C-alpha positions as CSV (number, residue, x, y, z in Angstrom):
1,X,6.5,-5.0,20.8
2,X,7.2,-1.4,21.7
3,X,8.1,0.8,18.7
4,X,8.6,3.8,21.0
5,X,11.9,2.3,22.1
6,X,13.3,1.5,18.6
7,X,16.8,3.1,18.6
8,X,18.4,4.7,15.7
9,X,20.5,2.3,13.6
10,X,18.8,-0.6,15.4
11,X,20.0,-4.1,14.7
12,X,17.7,-7.0,14.4
13,X,17.4,-9.6,17.1
14,X,19.6,-12.7,16.8
15,X,16.6,-14.8,15.9
16,X,15.2,-12.3,13.4
17,X,13.4,-13.6,10.4
18,X,14.5,-12.9,6.8
19,X,13.2,-10.4,4.4
20,X,9.8,-8.9,3.6
21,X,8.5,-6.7,0.8
22,X,6.0,-3.9,1.4
23,X,3.7,-1.7,-0.7
24,X,5.3,1.4,0.6
25,X,3.7,4.8,0.2
26,X,6.0,6.6,2.6
27,X,3.0,7.7,4.6
28,X,2.1,7.2,8.2
29,X,0.8,3.6,8.1
30,X,3.5,2.1,5.9
31,X,6.3,4.0,7.7
32,X,5.3,2.6,11.1
33,X,4.8,-0.8,9.6
34,X,8.4,-0.8,8.6
35,X,9.5,0.4,12.0
36,X,7.6,-2.5,13.6
37,X,8.9,-5.2,11.2
38,X,12.5,-4.1,11.5
39,X,12.4,-5.5,15.1
40,X,11.7,-9.0,13.8
41,X,13.2,-9.0,10.2
42,X,16.6,-8.4,8.9
43,X,15.8,-6.7,5.6
44,X,12.9,-4.7,4.2
45,X,12.2,-4.1,0.5
46,X,10.1,-1.0,0.1
47,X,8.2,-0.7,-3.3
48,X,6.7,2.6,-4.1
49,X,4.4,2.5,-7.1
50,X,3.8,5.1,-9.8
51,X,0.7,4.5,-12.0
52,X,1.7,7.3,-14.4
53,X,-0.7,9.8,-12.9
54,X,1.2,10.6,-9.7
55,X,3.0,13.7,-8.5
56,X,5.6,13.8,-5.8
57,X,6.9,10.4,-6.7
58,X,10.1,11.1,-4.8
59,X,8.2,11.4,-1.6
60,X,8.5,7.7,-0.8
61,X,12.1,7.9,-1.7
62,X,12.7,10.6,0.9
63,X,11.0,8.6,3.6
64,X,12.9,5.5,2.6
65,X,16.1,7.6,3.1
66,X,15.0,8.3,6.6
67,X,14.5,4.6,7.2
68,X,18.0,3.9,5.9
69,X,19.5,6.5,8.3
70,X,17.7,4.7,11.2
71,X,18.2,1.1,10.3
72,X,21.1,1.1,7.9
73,X,21.2,1.2,4.1
74,X,22.0,-2.5,4.0
75,X,18.7,-3.4,5.6
76,X,16.4,-1.0,3.6
77,X,16.1,-1.5,-0.1
78,X,13.7,0.8,-1.9
79,X,12.4,0.8,-5.4
80,X,10.1,3.1,-7.5
81,X,8.1,0.9,-9.7
82,X,6.2,2.0,-12.8
83,X,2.8,0.3,-12.8
84,X,1.2,2.3,-15.6
85,X,1.5,-0.3,-18.4
86,X,0.0,-3.0,-16.2
87,X,-2.7,-0.8,-14.9
88,X,-3.7,0.2,-18.4
89,X,-3.9,-3.5,-19.4
90,X,-6.0,-4.3,-16.4
91,X,-8.4,-1.5,-17.2
92,X,-8.2,-1.7,-20.9
93,X,-12.0,-1.8,-21.4
94,X,-12.6,1.0,-18.9
95,X,-15.8,2.2,-20.7
96,X,-17.4,-1.2,-20.4
97,X,-16.3,-1.5,-16.8
98,X,-17.8,1.9,-16.0
99,X,-21.0,0.9,-17.7
100,X,-21.2,-2.1,-15.4
101,X,-19.9,-0.7,-12.1
102,X,-20.5,3.1,-12.3
103,X,-17.9,4.1,-9.8
104,X,-14.6,6.1,-10.1
105,X,-13.2,3.5,-7.6
106,X,-12.7,1.3,-10.6
107,X,-9.4,3.2,-11.0
108,X,-8.5,2.4,-7.4
109,X,-9.1,-1.3,-8.1
110,X,-6.9,-1.2,-11.2
111,X,-4.1,0.6,-9.3
112,X,-4.4,-1.9,-6.3
113,X,-4.3,-4.9,-8.6
114,X,-1.3,-3.6,-10.5
115,X,0.6,-2.8,-7.3
116,X,-0.1,-6.2,-5.7
117,X,0.8,-8.0,-8.9
118,X,4.1,-6.1,-9.2
119,X,4.8,-6.8,-5.6
120,X,4.3,-10.5,-6.1
121,X,6.5,-10.5,-9.1
122,X,9.3,-8.6,-7.3
123,X,9.1,-11.0,-4.3
124,X,9.3,-14.1,-6.5
125,X,12.2,-12.7,-8.5
126,X,14.2,-11.8,-5.3
127,X,13.4,-14.9,-3.3
128,X,11.3,-13.1,-0.8
129,X,8.6,-15.1,0.9
130,X,6.6,-12.5,2.9
131,X,4.8,-9.4,1.7
132,X,2.6,-6.8,3.3
133,X,0.6,-3.7,2.5
134,X,0.6,-1.7,5.7
135,X,-3.2,-1.2,5.9
136,X,-4.9,0.6,8.7
137,X,-8.4,0.4,10.2
138,X,-9.1,4.2,9.7
139,X,-8.6,3.7,6.0
140,X,-11.3,1.1,5.6
141,X,-14.2,3.4,4.5
142,X,-13.6,2.0,1.0
143,X,-12.8,-1.6,0.1
144,X,-9.1,-1.2,-0.7
145,X,-7.7,-1.8,2.8
146,X,-10.6,-3.5,4.4
147,X,-9.8,-6.9,6.0
148,X,-12.6,-8.6,4.1
149,X,-11.2,-7.4,0.8
150,X,-7.6,-8.3,1.9
151,X,-8.9,-11.9,2.5
152,X,-10.3,-11.9,-1.0
153,X,-6.9,-10.9,-2.4
154,X,-4.9,-13.3,-0.3
155,X,-5.5,-16.4,-2.5
156,X,-3.7,-14.7,-5.3
157,X,-0.7,-14.1,-3.0
158,X,-0.6,-17.6,-1.5
159,X,-1.1,-19.3,-4.9
160,X,2.5,-18.0,-5.7
161,X,3.9,-19.5,-2.5
162,X,4.0,-16.2,-0.6
163,X,2.8,-15.3,2.9
164,X,0.7,-12.2,3.5
165,X,1.7,-10.4,6.7
166,X,-1.2,-8.9,8.6
167,X,-0.4,-5.2,9.4
168,X,0.9,-5.0,13.0
169,X,-0.6,-1.7,13.9
170,X,-3.9,-2.1,12.0
171,X,-6.2,-1.2,14.9
172,X,-4.1,1.7,16.2
173,X,-5.8,5.1,15.8
174,X,-4.3,7.7,13.6
175,X,-3.6,10.3,16.3
176,X,-1.7,7.7,18.3
177,X,0.3,6.8,15.2
178,X,1.2,10.4,14.6
179,X,2.4,10.7,18.2
180,X,4.5,7.6,17.7
181,X,6.0,9.0,14.5
182,X,6.9,12.2,16.3
183,X,8.5,10.3,19.2
184,X,10.6,8.3,16.8
185,X,11.9,11.5,15.2
186,X,10.2,11.4,11.9
187,X,8.4,14.3,10.3
188,X,4.7,14.1,11.4
189,X,3.4,16.1,8.6
190,X,0.9,19.0,8.5
191,X,-1.5,19.4,11.4
192,X,-3.8,21.7,9.2
193,X,-4.3,19.0,6.6
194,X,-5.2,16.5,9.3
195,X,-8.0,18.8,10.5
196,X,-9.3,18.9,6.9
197,X,-9.4,15.1,6.7
198,X,-6.5,15.1,4.2
199,X,-3.5,13.0,4.8
200,X,-0.7,15.0,6.6
201,X,1.9,12.9,4.8
202,X,1.7,14.6,1.4
203,X,5.4,15.4,1.6
204,X,6.4,11.8,2.0
205,X,4.2,10.0,-0.5
206,X,3.0,10.2,-4.1
207,X,-0.3,11.8,-4.8
208,X,-2.4,10.3,-7.6
209,X,-4.2,12.9,-9.6
210,X,-6.8,10.6,-11.1
211,X,-7.4,9.0,-7.7
212,X,-8.4,12.3,-6.1
213,X,-12.1,11.2,-6.2
214,X,-11.1,8.7,-3.4
215,X,-11.2,11.6,-1.0
216,X,-14.9,11.9,-1.4
217,X,-15.3,8.2,-0.2
218,X,-12.9,8.5,2.8
219,X,-13.9,11.9,4.1
220,X,-17.1,13.0,5.8
221,X,-18.4,13.7,2.3
222,X,-19.0,10.0,1.9
223,X,-22.3,10.4,3.8
224,X,-23.7,12.5,0.9
225,X,-26.2,10.5,-1.1
226,X,-24.6,11.5,-4.4
227,X,-21.2,10.2,-3.3
228,X,-22.8,7.0,-2.0
229,X,-24.4,6.5,-5.4
230,X,-21.0,6.2,-7.0
231,X,-19.5,4.0,-4.3
232,X,-18.2,0.5,-4.9
233,X,-19.7,-1.8,-2.2
234,X,-17.7,-4.7,-1.0
235,X,-19.7,-7.4,-2.9
236,X,-19.3,-5.4,-6.1
237,X,-15.6,-4.8,-5.4
238,X,-15.0,-8.5,-5.0
239,X,-16.9,-9.2,-8.3
240,X,-14.7,-6.6,-10.1
241,X,-11.5,-8.1,-8.7
242,X,-12.5,-11.5,-9.9
243,X,-13.4,-10.2,-13.3
244,X,-10.0,-8.5,-13.7
245,X,-7.9,-11.1,-12.0
246,X,-7.1,-13.2,-15.1
247,X,-5.2,-10.2,-16.6
248,X,-3.0,-10.0,-13.5
249,X,-2.4,-13.7,-13.5
250,X,-1.4,-13.7,-17.2
251,X,1.1,-10.9,-16.5
252,X,2.6,-12.7,-13.5
253,X,2.9,-16.0,-15.4
254,X,4.6,-14.3,-18.3
255,X,6.9,-12.3,-16.1
256,X,7.9,-15.4,-14.1
257,X,8.5,-17.5,-17.2
258,X,11.3,-15.0,-18.1
259,X,13.2,-15.6,-14.9
């Protein structure tokens, strides 16, 4: 599959599959995930989430608009979803969780679980059978996008009759992705920020103020012993997911009973 040859206003192949829903940040990885999927799917539902602590929430909307220009507004459906109430429910006993896990990445866990839960609910309500998160290998320094953690999350997705799509460009390097983005005619973002190990896509995706600490665990600073002390290792991340999961399931079941 050669994304470099995807034309503007591309139409799906005659044997294209149906629809898929994606956790869409508007950044590099999720943008190119959509480009790839639109060669095999007729319709993409792009959900950008706001946990209540984000700025530039319209960034994803701007990127989705670019996608509509390329593939057609009838094939790209975007939504900005408020996950703050659910995230607060999931992390309602934050002090106790902090006492047990001692990591600011607890917040990332709550945000991730809320987003996945809302994605599942959206897919079920709209009759969509496939969902994805557009993860990338260069973002696996913490558990959130690591394949091992995705495998741990997958049973929740499949238990609601949905298929989890593995990211198509997961192993592609960031520099190669940026080159592809430029070749496709999308804004490639700030070169200066890339050199500072900060995402170049700030213009096109929300920025979480309380999630700023994640930078310390994904940049070269993660090698500092103090940062490592407050990390959330994979085994502990899985444990935390399992502890919080009943809250997400209760929310899902309540939401689906209303439809």
